[in-house]
Each structure stands twice: as C-alpha cells, then as structure tokens.
N, C-alpha and C positions, 0 to 999 in steps of 0.2 A: 264179152257180151255177144251172143245170147246165153240164156240160161234155160236148160231143159229140165223140167221136173216130171218124173215118171212115177205114178202110183199104180201098182199092179196088185191084183187080188191073188195072183199065183206066187208061189215061193220059188226063188232062184238061188242057185249056189253062187259062190263068189266068181267062178269062171263065167257063168252065164251073165251075171251082172256086169262084169268087165266087158264082155263081148257086146252086150246090149248098149252100154254107154258108148262104145266105139262106133257101133252102127248108127245110133241116134246122132252122135256128133258129126259123123260123115255126111248124113243126109241134110242136117241143118246147115252145115258149112257150105254144102253145094247149093242148097236152095237160096241162101241169102248172101252168097259170096263172102263169107266171113272166115278168117283164118281159124283153124282148129285150136290154136294156142289161146284164143280168147273165149272159147266156148266152155261153159261149166255145165255139168250134168249131175243130177241127184236122182237116185233110184230108191224107192221105198217099195218093198215087196210084202206080200202077206197082208195087204190092207183089206178091210171090209168095204166093198163097193156094192151099191144097190142101184138098180134101174127099174122103174115102174113098180117100186116097192118090193122088188124081189132081189135077193142077194145074187150077185154075179160071181160064179166060181172062177171064171177065166175072163177077166175084164181089165181095162186100163183107163186111166185119165192121164193125159199128157198135156202139160202146159209149157208153152214156149214164150219166153219174154225176150224182147229184143230192143236194142236202141234204135229209135226211129220207127218208121212204118215199113210194111211189106205189102206187096201186091196180092190181090186175091188169087191170081193164077199160081204164084209161087207157093202160097199157103195150100192151095188145092193139091198141087204136086207133092208137097211135103206131107200132107195128110195121107195121100195114097201110099207114099213110101213108108211112113210110120206104120200104117196098118199092115203093109206087106211084111215089114220086119217083125211086128208083134205076132203075126200068124205063125212064125217059126217057133214061138213060145206057147202055142196052143190058144192064142187069144184071137177071136174072130173080130173083124172090123165092126160088126154090128154091136159089139160090146166095148167100143173104144170111143171116147170123146177126146178131141184135140182142141185146145184153145190157144189163141195167139194174143199176146199182150205187148203192144208197142209202148215203149217208155221214152219219155223226153229227157229225163235226167238220170244219169247213170254214173256212179262213182267207182273208182278203182285206184288202188295204190296211193291213197291220200289225195287224189284229185278227181276232177270230172272229165269225162269224155266230151 
C-alpha cells in the first residue's frame, strides 16, 4: 500500500509503461515514506477521457490510494511531481487530475495491515 492507478488517453509501448510505473512508484514512495516493495501500480493507456465535454487527446487521471492519511503539502508536492513526469509523455498538467484516497482498512496476504 499505496496503490497508484493511472488512466491515460495516450498509448504507450511496454517499455514506456514500465518506465512510467517506476517513476510513479519512486515519487509516491518518496512522498509518503513508503517502501517500494509495498507499492502497486496499474496503468491503463488509450482510455477515452473528456474534460469540459471535450475529448482530451493527451490527458491523464491518476488515483493514489493509501493506508491512513496524508498531509496536504505532501499531496501538493506529489501532484507537482506526477505532472512533471507526465509531461515527458506529452501530457500537460492542465489535462491531469490527481486524486488521493486515504483508506482505514487494507488487507494483504490473508491479513490486515
């Protein structure tokens, strides 16, 4: 835990997906002081995304779920870092939404954290 879910309107090849998940894992690990071994990431590319009723050709929705809560400053820094990473894939920050989901109950390996 945390879990990073990335939905992108752009198509990525497997190398790009692998690199993106590594970059996202690194910034989330740093922002929340969580070991990378507990971070899971999912990347869905080629999604249809819309903003203001218009299709976004280069956009992203990033959802970060984490056990417990996070501070606003940590989320602010992480949002900046995520937007910076996505800019390397042709996605402008103005076409990115990042949401944070604190979770009280989280199970793993047959038990609860």
